[in-house]
C-alpha positions, 0 to 999 in steps of 0.5 A, a space after each residue: 520504460 523498456 516495455 514501452 520501447 519494445 512496443 514502439 519497435 513492434 509497432 514500427 515493424 508491423 507498419 513496415 510489413 503492412 506496406 510490403 504485404 501487397 508487393 509480396 503476396 498479391 502478385 496479380 496486381 499492377 505496381 500502382 495498384 499495389 502501392 495504392 493498396 499498401 498505402 490504404 493498409 498502412 494508413 489504417 494500421 497507422 491510425 490504429 497504432 496511433 490510438 494504441 500509442 496515445 492510450 499507452 503514453 498519454 498522461 493527461 494533465 500529468 494526472 498519473 504523476 499527481 496521484 503518485 505524488 499524493 500517495 508518496 506524501 501520505 506514505 512519508 507522513 505515515 512513516 514519520 508518525 509511526 516512527 514517533 509512536 510508542 505504545 505502553 502496555 500495562 499488566 495487572 501485577 504492575 508490570 509494563 512494557 513499552 514498544 515501538 514499531 520496529 521489527 526487532 522490538 515487536 518480535 521480542 514481545 510477540 515471543 514472550 509466552 507469559 504475556 503474548 497470550 493475554 487479551 488486549 484492552 485499549 484506552 480512549 487516549 489510544 484511539 484519540 492519539 491515532 487521529 492523524 494516522 486515522 486521517 491517512 487510513 481514510 484518505 483516498 490517496 493512501 494505497 489500498 493495501 496500506 489502508 487495509 493493514 492500518 484498519 488492524 491497528 486503527 480502531 473505528 471505535 473503542 467499546 468500553 469494558 467495565 467489568 473484566 478480570 484484570 489478570 487476563 488482560 494487558 492494557 495498551 495506551 499512549 499515555 499513562 493517564 486515560 479515562 476508560 478501557 475497552 475492546 478494539 471494534 468490540 472484538 477480543 484479540 490477544 497481544 500476540 495477534 495485535 503485534 502480528 498485525 503491526 508486523 503485517 503493516 510494517 511489511 506492507 510499508 516496506 513493500 511499497 517503499 521498495 517498489 515505488 519509493 526509489 530507495 535501495 533494496 537494502 533499506 527496511 523500515 
């Protein structure tokens, strides 16, 4: 908003100066000629400035606000979904872990040396259970940076893996019952890498909230 006011003041000063130029720099002209020239210069500059102001300030049919409102709605829905999301990790020795998308919880499991280096397999119910988040991830109204980060936790596919050494893997699911396990987009990642990607998503969400959400700076999801 301040930038726009600076531009208005600047344009006004340019307009005034353009009118005074003929009187101060063109000494040989008669007064009526100077006035005529000043009027011509002022009219030309006024037309140009009007165009600039229209470009800067005119939001046809409120399109800018409509786009922002849709993006804001997507972000609110995403935060609600992530708040309700709890992931279950199952180890070959019968151990398990439950973690949600909070910075402290993610940091805790990322630093567990006995488990964080294990590779991760995802269940079919993980993929199916993220359908609403997938819709947000593919929506044109979701901010691009958020879509990119979501692609790290929302797979395009789960490639079924039948023969594997269970001791090397942790199985991530949303429920206790599932039909098969597999690789995230046919790619092997460790638990530590997956948690790091979750943290990056949270960081990007917090950046967006603080920049566009009108929320106090001490707020952090």
